[in-house]
VEXDREN-2710 file (C-alpha; in Angstrom, 1 decimal):
% VEXDREN-2710
k/r/px/py/pz
1/MET/0.0/0.0/0.1
2/GLN/1.6/3.2/-1.2
3/PHE/-1.2/5.8/-1.5
4/LEU/-4.2/6.4/0.8
5/TYR/-6.6/9.2/-0.2
6/PHE/-9.4/9.5/2.3
7/SER/-10.4/13.1/1.4
8/LEU/-14.2/14.0/1.4
9/ASN/-15.4/10.8/2.9
10/ASP/-17.1/12.1/6.1
11/PHE/-15.0/10.0/8.3
12/GLU/-14.9/10.7/12.0
13/GLY/-12.7/10.1/15.1
14/PRO/-8.9/9.8/15.3
15/VAL/-6.3/8.2/12.9
16/PRO/-5.8/4.5/14.0
17/PRO/-2.3/3.7/15.3
18/GLU/-2.3/0.7/12.9
19/PHE/-1.6/3.0/10.1
20/GLY/2.0/3.1/11.4
21/ASN/2.2/-0.6/10.1
22/LEU/1.9/0.5/6.4
23/ALA/5.6/0.5/5.8
24/ASN/5.4/1.3/2.1
25/LEU/3.0/4.3/2.4
26/ARG/4.1/7.3/0.4
27/ASP/1.0/9.6/0.4
28/LEU/-1.6/10.0/3.2
29/SER/-4.5/12.5/2.5
30/LEU/-7.1/13.0/5.2
31/THR/-8.5/16.4/4.1
32/SER/-12.0/17.6/4.3
33/ASN/-13.2/15.2/6.9
34/ALA/-14.5/17.7/9.4
35/ARG/-15.5/15.0/12.0
36/MET/-12.0/13.5/12.2
37/SER/-10.1/14.8/15.2
38/GLY/-7.3/14.1/17.7
39/ALA/-3.6/13.9/17.7
40/LEU/-1.8/11.8/15.2
41/PRO/-0.6/8.6/16.6
42/LEU/3.1/8.4/17.4
43/GLU/3.3/5.1/15.4
44/LEU/3.3/7.0/12.2
45/THR/6.9/7.8/12.7
46/ASN/7.5/4.2/11.5
47/LEU/6.5/5.4/8.0
48/THR/10.0/6.2/6.7
49/GLN/8.8/6.4/3.0
50/LEU/6.1/8.9/3.6
51/GLU/6.3/11.9/1.2
52/THR/2.9/13.5/1.7
53/ILE/0.7/13.8/4.7
54/VAL/-2.1/16.4/4.8
55/ALA/-5.2/16.9/7.1
56/HIS/-6.5/20.4/6.5
57/ASP/-10.2/21.0/7.1
58/THR/-10.2/18.4/9.8
59/GLY/-9.7/18.4/13.6
60/ILE/-6.5/16.3/13.4
61/CYS/-3.3/17.7/14.8
62/ALA/0.3/17.0/15.4
63/PRO/1.3/16.1/19.0
64/SER/4.0/18.1/20.7
65/ASP/6.3/15.1/21.0
66/THR/9.7/16.2/19.8
67/ALA/10.6/13.1/17.9
68/PHE/7.2/13.3/16.2
69/LEU/7.6/16.9/15.1
70/SER/11.1/16.1/13.9
71/TRP/9.8/13.3/11.8
72/LEU/7.0/15.5/10.5
73/ASP/9.5/18.2/9.4
74/ARG/11.3/15.8/7.3
75/ILE/8.3/15.0/5.1
76/PRO/8.4/17.1/1.9
77/ALA/4.7/17.8/1.8
78/ALA/3.2/17.9/5.3
79/ARG/0.2/20.1/6.3
80/ILE/-0.9/19.3/9.8
81/ALA/-2.0/21.8/12.5
82/ARG/-0.3/21.8/15.9
83/CYS/-2.2/20.4/18.7
84/GLU/-1.2/23.1/21.2
85/GLY/-2.8/25.8/19.1
86/GLU/-1.7/29.4/18.7
87/GLN/0.8/30.8/21.2
88/GLY/-0.6/34.3/20.7
89/MET/-1.1/36.6/17.8
90/ALA/2.4/37.4/16.7
91/TYR/4.5/35.9/14.0
92/LEU/7.5/36.5/11.6
93/THR/6.8/36.4/7.9
94/GLN/8.9/36.5/4.7
95/ALA/7.0/35.7/1.5
96/THR/4.0/34.2/3.3
97/GLN/2.8/33.0/6.7
98/SER/-0.2/31.0/8.3
99/LEU/-1.3/31.0/11.9
100/GLU/-2.8/27.5/11.6
101/TYR/0.1/26.0/9.6
102/PRO/3.2/27.9/10.3
103/VAL/5.6/28.4/7.4
104/PRO/9.3/28.0/8.3
105/LEU/11.6/31.0/7.7
106/VAL/14.7/30.9/5.5
107/ALA/17.7/31.7/7.4
108/ASN/19.5/34.9/6.8
109/GLU/16.6/36.5/4.9
110/GLU/14.8/39.6/6.3
111/ALA/11.4/39.1/8.0
112/LEU/8.5/41.2/9.1
113/LEU/7.4/40.9/12.7
114/ARG/3.6/41.5/13.1
115/VAL/2.1/41.7/16.6
116/PHE/-1.7/41.7/16.8
117/VAL/-2.7/43.6/20.0
118/THR/-6.4/43.1/21.0
119/ALA/-8.6/44.0/23.9
120/ALA/-11.4/42.0/25.4
121/ARG/-13.9/44.9/25.0
122/SER/-14.6/48.0/23.0
123/ASN/-12.5/51.0/24.1
124/ASP/-11.0/54.3/23.1
125/GLU/-7.5/53.6/24.1
126/ASP/-4.4/54.1/21.9
127/ILE/-2.6/51.0/20.6
128/PRO/0.3/50.6/23.2
129/PRO/4.0/50.2/22.5
130/VAL/5.4/46.8/21.9
131/ARG/8.8/45.3/22.7
132/ALA/10.1/42.3/21.0
133/THR/13.0/40.5/22.6
134/PHE/14.8/37.8/20.5
135/TYR/17.0/35.1/21.9
136/ARG/19.6/32.9/20.1
137/ASP/20.4/29.6/21.7
138/GLY/19.0/30.9/25.0
139/THR/20.9/34.2/25.0
140/GLN/19.4/37.6/24.5
141/TRP/20.4/38.9/21.2
142/LEU/18.0/41.6/19.9
143/VAL/15.5/44.0/21.4
144/VAL/13.1/45.9/19.1
145/ASP/10.8/48.6/20.4
146/ILE/7.7/49.4/18.3
147/ALA/6.0/52.7/19.1
148/GLY/2.4/52.9/19.9
149/LYS/-0.2/54.4/17.6
150/PRO/-3.6/56.0/17.6
151/GLY/-6.4/53.6/18.7
152/PRO/-8.7/52.3/19.5
153/ILE/-7.3/48.9/20.4
154/PRO/-9.2/46.4/18.1
155/THR/-11.1/43.5/19.8
156/VAL/-10.3/41.0/17.1
157/SER/-7.1/40.4/15.1
158/ASP/-7.2/41.5/11.5
159/GLU/-4.4/40.3/9.2
160/ARG/-5.9/42.4/6.4
161/LYS/-4.2/45.7/7.3
162/LEU/-0.8/46.6/8.3
163/GLY/-2.2/49.4/10.5
164/SER/-4.0/46.7/12.6
165/SER/-0.6/45.3/13.9
166/ALA/2.5/46.5/15.5
167/ASN/5.2/45.9/12.8
168/ALA/9.0/45.8/12.5
169/TRP/11.5/44.7/9.8
170/ILE/14.0/42.2/11.3
171/SER/17.3/42.0/9.5
172/GLY/18.3/38.7/8.0
173/ASP/21.3/38.8/10.2
174/TYR/19.1/37.8/13.1
175/VAL/17.0/35.3/11.3
176/VAL/18.9/32.1/12.2
177/PRO/18.3/28.6/13.6
178/GLY/17.8/28.6/17.3
179/LEU/15.8/31.8/17.4
180/GLU/13.2/32.5/20.1
181/MET/11.2/35.5/20.9
182/VAL/9.1/37.1/23.7
183/ILE/6.6/39.9/23.0
184/ASP/5.9/42.4/25.7
185/VAL/2.8/44.5/25.0
186/ASP/2.6/47.8/27.0
187/PRO/6.0/47.1/28.7
188/GLU/5.5/50.2/30.9
189/GLY/2.2/48.9/32.2
190/MET/0.1/51.9/31.4
191/LEU/-3.1/50.2/30.3
192/ASP/-6.0/49.4/32.5
193/PRO/-5.9/45.6/33.2
194/ALA/-9.7/45.5/32.8
195/LEU/-9.2/45.9/29.0
196/GLY/-8.1/42.3/28.9
197/VAL/-5.0/43.0/26.7
198/GLN/-2.7/40.0/26.6
199/ARG/0.6/41.5/28.0
200/ARG/2.9/38.7/27.1
201/ILE/3.3/36.5/24.1
202/PRO/3.7/33.6/24.9
203/ALA/2.2/33.7/28.5
204/THR/5.2/31.9/29.8
205/GLY/8.5/30.8/28.3
206/ARG/9.7/31.8/24.9
207/MET/8.1/31.4/21.4
208/GLU/10.3/29.1/19.2
209/VAL/10.7/30.5/15.7
210/ASP/11.2/27.9/13.0
211/VAL/14.2/29.0/10.9
212/GLU/15.7/26.6/8.4
213/THR/18.9/26.8/6.5
214/THR/19.1/26.1/2.7
215/SER/22.1/25.3/0.6
216/VAL/23.3/27.7/-2.1
217/PHE/21.0/27.8/-5.1
218/ASP/23.3/27.4/-8.0
219/LEU/21.6/28.5/-11.4
220/THR/23.2/28.4/-14.9
221/VAL/21.2/30.4/-17.4
222/ILE/21.8/29.4/-21.0
223/PRO/20.8/32.0/-23.7
224/PHE/19.9/30.1/-26.9
225/LEU/20.1/31.7/-30.3
226/TRP/17.8/30.4/-33.0
227/THR/19.7/30.0/-36.2
228/GLU/16.7/30.9/-38.3
229/SER/16.4/34.3/-36.8
230/SER/18.7/37.3/-36.5
231/ASP/17.1/38.3/-33.1
232/SER/19.9/38.3/-30.4
233/SER/17.9/40.4/-27.8
234/ILE/18.3/37.4/-25.4
235/LEU/21.8/38.5/-25.0
236/ASP/20.9/41.9/-23.9
237/ILE/18.7/40.3/-21.2
238/THR/21.1/37.8/-20.0
239/ASN/24.4/39.6/-20.2
240/ALA/23.5/41.7/-17.1
241/LEU/21.8/39.0/-15.2
242/ALA/22.6/38.5/-11.6
243/ALA/20.9/37.1/-8.5
244/ASN/19.5/40.5/-7.7
245/SER/18.1/41.2/-11.1
246/ASP/14.5/42.1/-11.4
247/LEU/14.0/39.2/-13.7
248/LEU/14.8/36.8/-10.9
249/PHE/12.7/38.6/-8.2
250/GLU/10.0/35.9/-8.2
251/THR/12.7/33.1/-7.9
252/ARG/14.5/34.6/-5.0
253/THR/11.4/35.8/-3.2
254/LEU/8.6/33.2/-3.8
255/LEU/10.8/30.1/-3.6
256/PRO/13.1/29.1/-0.7
257/VAL/16.3/30.6/-2.0
258/ALA/18.7/32.6/0.3
259/ASP/22.3/32.3/-1.1
260/PHE/21.9/32.5/-4.8
261/ASP/24.7/32.0/-7.4
262/VAL/23.8/32.9/-10.9
263/THR/26.1/32.1/-13.9
264/VAL/25.3/33.1/-17.5
265/HIS/26.4/30.5/-19.9
266/SER/28.1/31.5/-23.3
267/PRO/25.4/31.7/-26.0
268/VAL/24.3/28.4/-27.6
269/LEU/23.2/28.2/-31.2
270/SER/20.2/25.9/-31.9
271/SER/18.5/25.1/-35.1
272/SER/15.3/24.5/-33.2
273/ASN/12.9/26.9/-31.4
274/ASN/10.8/24.1/-29.9
275/VAL/10.7/24.2/-26.2
276/TYR/11.0/20.4/-25.9
277/ASP/14.1/20.3/-28.0
278/LEU/15.6/23.2/-26.1
279/LEU/14.9/21.5/-22.8
280/SER/16.6/18.3/-24.2
281/GLU/19.5/20.3/-25.3
282/THR/19.8/21.9/-21.9
283/ALA/19.9/18.6/-20.3
284/ALA/22.7/17.5/-22.8
285/ILE/24.7/20.6/-22.0
286/ARG/24.4/20.0/-18.2
287/ALA/25.5/16.4/-18.7
288/MET/28.4/17.2/-21.0
289/GLU/29.7/19.9/-18.7
290/GLY/29.6/17.7/-15.6
291/ALA/27.3/20.1/-13.6
292/SER/25.5/19.5/-10.5
293/GLY/23.5/22.7/-10.1
294/HIS/20.3/23.8/-12.0
295/TYR/20.5/24.6/-15.7
296/MET/17.8/26.7/-17.3
297/GLY/17.7/27.4/-21.0
298/THR/16.0/30.5/-22.3
299/MET/15.1/32.0/-25.6
300/THR/13.0/35.0/-26.7
301/THR/9.8/34.3/-28.5
302/PRO/8.6/32.9/-30.9
303/VAL/9.1/29.5/-29.4
304/THR/7.0/26.5/-30.5
305/GLY/5.6/23.4/-28.7
306/GLY/2.7/25.0/-27.1
307/ALA/4.3/26.0/-23.8
308/ARG/6.3/29.0/-22.7
309/GLY/8.2/27.0/-20.2
310/VAL/8.9/23.2/-19.3
311/ALA/10.8/21.5/-16.6
312/GLU/11.8/18.3/-14.9
313/ARG/9.7/17.6/-11.8
314/PRO/11.7/17.2/-9.7
315/GLY/15.0/17.8/-11.3
316/ARG/17.6/20.3/-12.2
317/VAL/16.8/21.1/-15.9
318/SER/14.3/23.6/-17.2
319/PHE/13.5/25.9/-20.1
320/SER/11.6/29.2/-19.9
321/ILE/11.2/32.3/-22.0
322/PRO/12.7/35.3/-20.2
323/VAL/9.6/36.2/-18.0
324/GLY/10.3/36.3/-14.3
325/TRP/7.1/34.5/-13.0
326/ILE/7.5/31.8/-15.7
327/MET/11.1/31.2/-14.7
328/ALA/10.1/30.8/-11.0
329/HIS/7.2/28.6/-12.1
330/GLU/9.6/26.2/-13.9
331/LEU/12.1/26.2/-11.0
332/GLY/9.2/25.5/-8.7
333/HIS/8.6/22.3/-10.7
334/ASN/12.3/21.5/-10.3
335/MET/11.6/21.8/-6.4
336/SER/8.9/19.1/-6.8
337/LEU/5.8/21.5/-7.0
338/ARG/2.9/20.6/-9.0
339/HIS/0.1/22.7/-10.5
340/PRO/-2.7/23.1/-7.8
341/TRP/-5.2/21.4/-10.0
342/GLU/-2.9/18.3/-10.4
343/ASN/-2.3/17.8/-6.7
344/PRO/-5.0/16.2/-4.6
345/SER/-3.1/17.3/-1.4
346/TYR/-3.3/21.1/-2.3
347/PRO/-5.4/23.0/0.2
348/SER/-9.0/23.8/-0.6
349/TYR/-8.3/27.3/-1.6
350/PRO/-10.5/28.5/-4.3
351/ASP/-9.2/28.8/-7.9
352/GLY/-5.6/27.9/-7.0
353/PHE/-5.2/31.0/-4.8
354/THR/-2.4/31.3/-2.3
355/GLY/-4.8/31.1/0.7
356/ALA/-2.6/32.9/3.1
357/TRP/-1.4/36.5/3.7
358/GLY/1.9/37.3/2.1
359/TYR/4.3/40.2/2.3
360/ASP/6.2/42.0/-0.4
361/PHE/9.2/44.0/0.9
362/ARG/9.5/46.2/-2.1
363/ASP/8.8/50.0/-2.0
364/GLY/8.5/50.1/1.7
365/GLY/6.5/46.9/2.0
366/ARG/2.9/45.8/1.4
367/LEU/0.6/43.0/2.2
368/VAL/-0.2/40.4/-0.5
369/PRO/-3.8/39.2/-0.2
370/PRO/-4.7/35.4/0.0
371/TRP/-6.7/35.7/-3.3
372/LYS/-3.6/36.1/-5.5
373/ASN/-2.8/33.2/-7.8
374/ASP/-0.2/30.8/-6.7
375/ILE/2.9/30.9/-8.6
376/MET/2.3/27.2/-9.8
377/LEU/-1.0/28.3/-11.3
378/GLY/0.4/31.6/-12.8
379/CYS/1.5/34.9/-11.7
380/CYS/1.9/36.3/-8.9
381/TRP/2.6/34.9/-5.3
382/ILE/3.1/31.6/-3.4
383/SER/0.9/29.7/-1.0
384/ASP/2.1/28.7/2.5
385/PHE/1.6/25.0/1.3
386/HIS/3.9/25.3/-1.7
387/PHE/6.5/27.4/0.0
388/THR/6.9/24.8/2.8
389/GLN/6.9/22.0/0.4
390/ALA/9.6/23.5/-1.8
391/LEU/11.7/24.3/1.3
392/ARG/11.4/20.7/2.6
393/PHE/12.3/19.3/-0.8
394/ARG/15.4/21.5/-1.1
395/GLN/16.5/20.4/2.4
396/SER/16.0/16.7/1.4
397/GLU/17.8/16.9/-1.8
398/GLY/21.0/18.2/-0.5
399/ALA/23.5/20.8/-1.6
400/GLY/23.6/20.5/-5.4
401/ARG/26.3/23.1/-6.3
402/SER/28.3/22.9/-9.4
403/ASP/32.1/22.5/-8.9
404/ARG/33.5/26.1/-9.1
405/SER/36.7/25.3/-7.2
406/GLY/38.9/25.8/-10.4
407/HIS/39.5/22.1/-11.0
408/ARG/37.4/20.1/-13.5
409/LEU/35.8/16.9/-12.8
410/SER/37.5/13.7/-14.1
411/GLN/36.8/13.4/-17.8
412/SER/37.2/10.4/-20.1
413/THR/36.2/9.3/-23.6
414/SER/32.4/8.8/-23.2
415/LEU/29.1/8.4/-25.0
416/LEU/26.5/11.0/-24.9
417/LEU/23.2/9.0/-24.9
418/TRP/20.1/11.1/-25.0
419/GLY/16.5/10.9/-26.2
420/GLY/13.1/10.5/-24.6
421/ILE/9.4/9.8/-25.3
422/ASP/6.8/11.8/-27.3
423/SER/3.4/12.7/-26.0
424/ASP/2.1/9.2/-27.0
425/SER/5.0/7.6/-25.0
426/VAL/6.7/6.5/-28.2
427/PRO/10.5/6.5/-27.6
428/PHE/13.0/8.3/-29.6
429/LEU/16.8/8.7/-29.7
430/GLU/19.0/11.6/-30.6
431/PRO/22.3/10.8/-32.4
432/THR/25.0/9.2/-30.1
433/PHE/28.2/11.3/-29.7
434/VAL/31.7/10.6/-28.6
435/VAL/32.6/13.3/-26.0
436/ASP/35.1/14.0/-23.4
437/ALA/33.0/14.5/-20.2
438/PRO/32.5/13.3/-16.7
439/ALA/30.2/10.3/-16.2
440/THR/26.5/11.1/-15.7
441/LEU/24.5/7.9/-15.1
442/PRO/21.0/7.1/-14.0
443/ASN/20.5/7.3/-10.2
444/SER/17.8/4.7/-10.2
445/THR/16.5/1.7/-12.2
446/GLY/13.1/1.8/-13.9
447/ASP/10.9/0.7/-16.9
448/ASN/13.2/2.0/-19.6
449/ARG/16.5/0.4/-20.8
450/LEU/19.3/1.7/-23.0
451/THR/21.5/-1.0/-24.5
452/GLY/24.4/-1.1/-26.9
453/HIS/25.3/-4.1/-29.0
454/SER/28.0/-5.2/-31.4
455/ASP/27.2/-6.4/-35.0
456/THR/27.2/-10.0/-33.7
457/GLY/24.7/-9.1/-31.0
458/THR/27.0/-9.0/-28.1
459/GLU/25.7/-6.7/-25.4
460/LEU/28.2/-3.9/-24.7
461/PHE/26.3/-1.9/-22.1
462/SER/22.8/-1.8/-20.5
463/LEU/21.3/1.1/-18.5
464/SER/18.0/0.8/-16.7
465/PHE/16.2/4.0/-15.6
466/ASP/13.0/5.9/-15.1
467/MET/12.1/8.7/-17.5
468/PRO/12.0/12.1/-15.8
469/GLU/8.6/13.6/-15.3
470/ILE/8.3/16.8/-17.5
471/ALA/5.9/19.4/-16.1
472/ASP/3.8/20.9/-18.8
473/GLY/5.0/18.2/-21.1
474/ASP/1.8/16.5/-22.1
475/GLY/3.5/13.1/-21.4
476/ARG/6.7/13.9/-23.1
477/SER/10.0/13.2/-21.5
478/SER/13.7/13.5/-22.2
479/PHE/17.1/12.3/-20.7
480/ALA/20.8/12.7/-21.2
481/PHE/23.4/10.3/-19.8
482/ILE/27.2/10.3/-20.2
483/LEU/28.5/6.7/-20.2
484/PRO/32.4/6.2/-20.1
485/ALA/33.4/4.2/-23.2
486/ARG/35.7/1.1/-23.4
487/GLU/38.3/1.2/-26.0
488/ALA/37.0/-1.7/-27.9
489/TRP/33.6/0.1/-28.6
490/GLU/35.3/2.1/-31.3
491/LYS/35.2/-1.0/-33.5
492/THR/32.4/-3.0/-32.0
493/LEU/29.5/-0.5/-31.2
494/ALA/26.9/-1.1/-33.9
495/THR/23.6/-0.3/-32.4
496/VAL/22.0/1.7/-29.5
497/THR/18.5/0.8/-28.5
498/LEU/16.0/2.4/-26.2
499/THR/13.2/0.2/-25.0
500/GLY/10.3/1.2/-22.7
501/PRO/6.6/0.7/-22.2
502/GLY/5.7/2.6/-25.3
503/GLY/7.9/0.4/-27.6
504/SER/11.6/0.6/-28.8
505/VAL/13.8/2.4/-31.2
506/THR/17.3/1.6/-32.5
507/LEU/20.2/3.6/-33.9
508/ASP/22.5/1.8/-36.3
509/GLY/24.9/2.5/-39.1
510/ASP/22.1/3.2/-41.5
511/SER/20.5/5.9/-39.3
512/GLU/20.4/9.4/-40.8
513/LEU/19.9/11.8/-38.0
514/SER/22.7/14.2/-38.9
515/MET/23.6/16.6/-36.1
516/ALA/26.5/18.6/-35.0
517/ILE/27.4/19.8/-31.5
518/LEU/29.7/22.7/-31.2
519/ARG/32.0/22.9/-28.3
520/ASP/34.6/25.4/-27.0
521/PRO/37.8/23.4/-26.7
522/LEU/39.2/25.8/-24.1
523/THR/36.4/26.0/-21.7
524/GLY/34.6/22.7/-22.5
525/GLN/31.3/24.7/-22.9
526/VAL/28.7/23.5/-25.4
527/ARG/28.1/26.3/-27.9
528/GLY/25.6/24.9/-30.4
529/PHE/23.3/22.1/-31.6
530/LEU/22.8/22.1/-35.5
531/ARG/20.3/19.6/-36.7
532/ASP/20.4/18.0/-40.2
533/PRO/23.7/19.4/-41.5
534/PRO/24.8/17.1/-44.4
535/THR/28.4/16.9/-43.2
536/ALA/30.8/17.9/-40.4
537/THR/32.5/20.3/-42.7
538/GLN/29.1/22.0/-43.5
539/ALA/28.5/22.2/-39.7
540/ALA/31.8/23.9/-39.2
541/ALA/30.9/26.4/-42.0
542/ASP/27.5/27.1/-40.5
543/ALA/29.2/27.9/-37.2
544/GLN/31.5/30.4/-38.8
545/VAL/28.7/32.2/-40.6
546/THR/26.9/32.6/-37.3
547/GLY/30.0/34.0/-35.6
548/ALA/30.9/31.0/-33.5
549/HIS/34.6/30.9/-34.5
550/GLY/37.3/28.4/-33.3
551/LEU/34.8/25.8/-32.0
552/GLU/35.2/22.1/-32.0
553/VAL/32.7/20.3/-34.2
554/LEU/31.3/16.9/-33.0
555/PHE/29.3/15.2/-35.8
556/SER/27.1/12.1/-35.8
557/ARG/24.4/10.5/-37.9
558/GLY/23.3/8.2/-35.2
559/ILE/26.2/5.9/-34.3
560/PRO/29.7/7.5/-34.1
561/ASP/31.9/6.7/-37.0
562/ALA/35.8/6.1/-36.9
563/ASP/36.4/9.9/-37.3
564/ALA/34.3/10.6/-34.2
565/TRP/36.3/8.1/-32.1
566/ARG/39.6/9.5/-33.2
567/ARG/38.8/13.1/-32.8
END
């Protein structure tokens, strides 16, 4: 049993502890069962394969047991209210925050403190001053005094207006793991106690602030130039691109990204403007260059294929036209996020809205209402659910930085094996190339297999793998592997075959899929993909015409010939 979807079933009562025996369970959805209630059983911590657990619109909650909460925090998509309830109406927010389902903060990013001062009855009193004291690992670290303002003191908390809360920007220098805070309302004790204003938040002890660290987000942006167009405006866009550029505002704000390294790749020529070809070429570039970070291809319109952006979900390869929210959308897919309408665990927010109040720090700061579209639906903000899921995913996948230490990864004579499936699941292969590159091999087995054979039928290699999921791909997928070659393959490799659920396809000596890959021999960067050149000489000439001088030309019609092996 891997999936249990119990949503909208009018169940009642607590979750049975026997659920903890479902060792293979990956997804557990209990949403929209209003009569279900109680703390989740501690036995659920036995579910080490769980990737999703959601219970919004129920009375189910997470117990305060430390080990249980640690287990819950490691689940990429978890949405469970805490049993202890609110500690008081005060919180720190970055892009978004929720009182019922608190969103972790990203370390070293600025945050907004909001304190909601309320009275038990109507009054004419001014809103009193507030003092926030922050502690790090038990030691007082920062004190922030917020001035009072004209009243009256409201009787209910109202997140809709900044004027209804005491607010202060907290520098990212103080947003670190181990953070705690205490809020003192009316620290001088000037208010009449009969007003019923809560003077201290929390009433006792300190409020723990969930601050999480993330690894450096390493993004390489590849500007593609279409050989059939003279438009080079993509270079004007990318030449000045940096982590703080306006084009990347949505990425660094709406996704859990703190430290952000952006590298602009040298321009790459492509004889295709189809988004799926460009995604495949981006994957091939990443593989040939031995990278571990995220690679995003980009090209100005017109692009074909029916989408403006596509991405592996999850993964580290994407393509987007140069529009900020589309780039963030595709990188969100890389971080495992689905479209709201595809995800049965997405909260019951109407129309794919964010469902929680956000905050935009630009131009002095403003609230972002919960009826904005979630970034995975379209422009313009992000939900508490998706931000938390992306953060948990980034933490689970590890560092993922490209090697920028100055030395190159070990390279050897290898085969570039790449291809995919079309929207009908029919497999295809791109021409096989001999390249000098580090190995990039499948990280798991699956229903698809790549094999190489000699002309006598002897198997030379065999790779089993799962096709990556391509978001917005309508069933399409693509892959790129670098397989270290054996010396004997120069004379013996006769066929390469891809087999999967949708059939099989074979490259052999009679294949006519002419393609040239242009590569800079000094940097190792890929500089072009030219489809259907009649010869390697013609590909070199085409490269010269387009201004790509001094580049190495790799040529293949399907199976590498003797010249390719000797190059």
